[in-house]
C-alpha positions in Angstrom: 0.0 0.0 0.0 1.3 3.4 -0.9 1.6 6.1 1.7 -1.4 8.4 2.3 -0.7 11.9 1.1 -1.6 14.7 3.5 -1.3 18.2 2.0 -1.0 21.2 4.2 -2.4 24.1 2.2 -3.8 27.6 2.3 -2.7 31.2 1.7 0.4 33.0 2.8 1.6 33.1 6.3 -0.9 30.5 7.7 1.6 28.3 9.4 1.8 25.7 6.6 5.5 25.0 6.6 5.8 24.9 10.4 2.8 22.5 10.6 4.1 20.3 7.8 7.4 19.9 9.5 5.8 19.1 12.9 3.5 16.5 11.3 6.3 14.8 9.5 8.3 14.7 12.7 5.3 13.3 14.7 4.8 10.5 12.1 8.5 10.1 11.5 8.0 10.4 7.8 9.1 12.4 4.8 7.7 15.7 3.6 7.9 17.8 0.5 8.8 21.4 0.8 6.7 24.2 -0.8 7.8 24.3 -4.5 6.8 27.9 -5.1 9.0 29.1 -2.2 11.9 26.9 -3.4 11.6 28.5 -6.8 11.2 32.0 -5.5 14.2 31.7 -3.2 16.4 30.2 -6.0 15.3 32.9 -8.5 15.7 35.9 -6.2 13.5 38.0 -8.4 9.7 38.4 -8.6 8.1 35.3 -10.1 6.1 35.6 -13.4 3.7 33.4 -15.4 6.7 31.7 -17.0 7.6 30.3 -13.6 4.4 28.4 -13.1 5.5 25.3 -15.1 8.8 25.4 -13.2 7.0 25.5 -9.8 4.8 22.6 -11.0 7.7 20.5 -12.1 9.6 21.3 -8.9 6.6 20.2 -6.9 6.3 16.9 -8.8 10.0 16.2 -8.1 9.8 17.0 -4.4 6.5 15.1 -4.0 7.7 12.0 -5.8 11.0 12.1 -3.8 9.1 12.4 -0.5 6.7 9.6 -1.4 9.5 7.3 -2.4 11.4 8.1 0.8 8.3 7.4 2.9 7.5 4.2 1.2 11.0 2.9 1.3 10.9 3.5 5.1 7.6 1.7 5.3 5.7 4.8 6.4 1.9 5.0 5.9 1.9 8.8 5.6 3.7 11.5 3.6 3.3 15.2 4.1 3.3 17.9 1.4 3.7 21.7 2.1 1.2 22.6 -0.7 0.7 20.8 -4.0 -0.4 21.3 -7.6 -3.9 22.6 -6.5 -2.0 25.4 -4.8 -0.1 26.1 -8.0 -3.4 26.5 -9.8 -4.9 28.8 -7.2 -1.9 31.1 -7.2 -1.4 31.0 -11.0 -5.0 32.1 -11.5 -4.8 34.7 -8.8 -1.6 36.3 -10.0 -1.7 35.7 -13.7 -5.3 34.9 -14.6 -4.8 31.3 -15.8 -2.8 28.1 -15.4 -1.4 25.8 -18.0 -3.9 23.0 -18.7 -1.3 20.2 -18.2 -0.9 21.4 -14.6 -4.7 21.3 -14.1 -4.9 17.8 -15.5 -2.1 16.5 -13.2 -3.6 18.2 -10.2 -6.8 16.2 -10.7 -4.8 13.0 -11.1 -2.7 13.6 -8.0 -5.3 14.9 -5.5 -4.1 14.3 -2.0 -5.8 11.9 0.5 -6.4 14.8 3.0 -6.0 18.5 2.8 -5.4 20.5 5.9 -6.7 24.0 5.0 -4.9 26.5 7.2 -6.9 29.6 8.0 -5.4 33.0 7.9 -5.8 33.6 11.6 -2.1 33.9 12.4 -0.3 37.2 12.2 1.1 38.0 8.7 4.9 38.5 8.7 6.9 39.8 5.8 9.8 37.5 4.7 10.9 38.6 1.3 8.6 36.1 -0.6 5.2 36.8 0.8 3.5 39.8 -0.8 -0.3 39.8 -0.2 -1.1 40.7 3.4 -4.4 42.4 2.4 -5.7 39.5 0.2 -5.6 36.8 2.9 -9.4 36.3 3.1 -9.8 36.3 -0.7 -7.0 33.8 -1.2 -8.3 31.5 1.6 -11.7 31.5 -0.3 -9.9 30.6 -3.5 -8.3 27.6 -1.8 -11.6 26.5 -0.3 -13.3 26.8 -3.7 -10.5 24.9 -5.5 -10.6 22.1 -2.9 -14.4 21.8 -3.2 -14.2 21.6 -7.0 -11.6 18.9 -6.7 -13.8 16.9 -4.4 -11.0 16.8 -1.9 -11.3 15.6 1.7 -10.6 18.7 3.7 -10.0 19.4 7.4 -10.1 23.0 8.7 -7.0 24.0 10.6 -7.3 27.2 12.8 -6.2 28.5 16.1 -2.7 28.9 17.4 0.1 26.7 18.6 -1.0 23.4 20.2 -4.7 24.0 19.2 -3.8 24.3 15.5 -1.6 21.2 15.6 -4.2 19.2 17.5 -6.8 19.9 14.8 -4.4 18.6 12.2 -3.4 15.5 14.2 -7.0 14.6 14.8 -7.8 14.9 11.1 -4.8 12.7 10.1 -5.7 10.1 12.8 -9.2 10.0 11.2 -7.6 9.5 7.8 -5.4 6.6 9.1 -8.1 5.0 11.1 -9.1 1.5 10.0 -11.9 1.6 7.5 -11.5 5.2 6.4 
């Protein structure tokens, strides 16, 4: 059986990366870093529509590597910090469209559980984030995209231990026998 794929998703500055790392540590499994951040940090200039395919290919590589590592270690879970649905949301938000091949792959590779992080944490500038006033709008775009994809979604909100506890409970439900 392949590892169940849990995607930590949502808008900027919602604690996704911290949560993804905590969950991977808790379940002693692999996790895939956020591809858009990896590309943005490597480029060191503002991203444009030409970077969307690069972000998607980076995600595919990171995700496949994490799945392989988790499965090789006999883990039942792998964690992603965002996925191709995230790439679609941001491509449409920033550039108005997304390449069709990314949309097709996103449908084929829908995660087993999405942890939708709410924008209830303080926003902090970090050189990559750039939409502090669009947090509610972007959160709605994520919720709509996950709904259209028919994804299994758990809402993650609150701070610190409360936020992590919501995520852990959702994953335990996913991993429970018969689910």
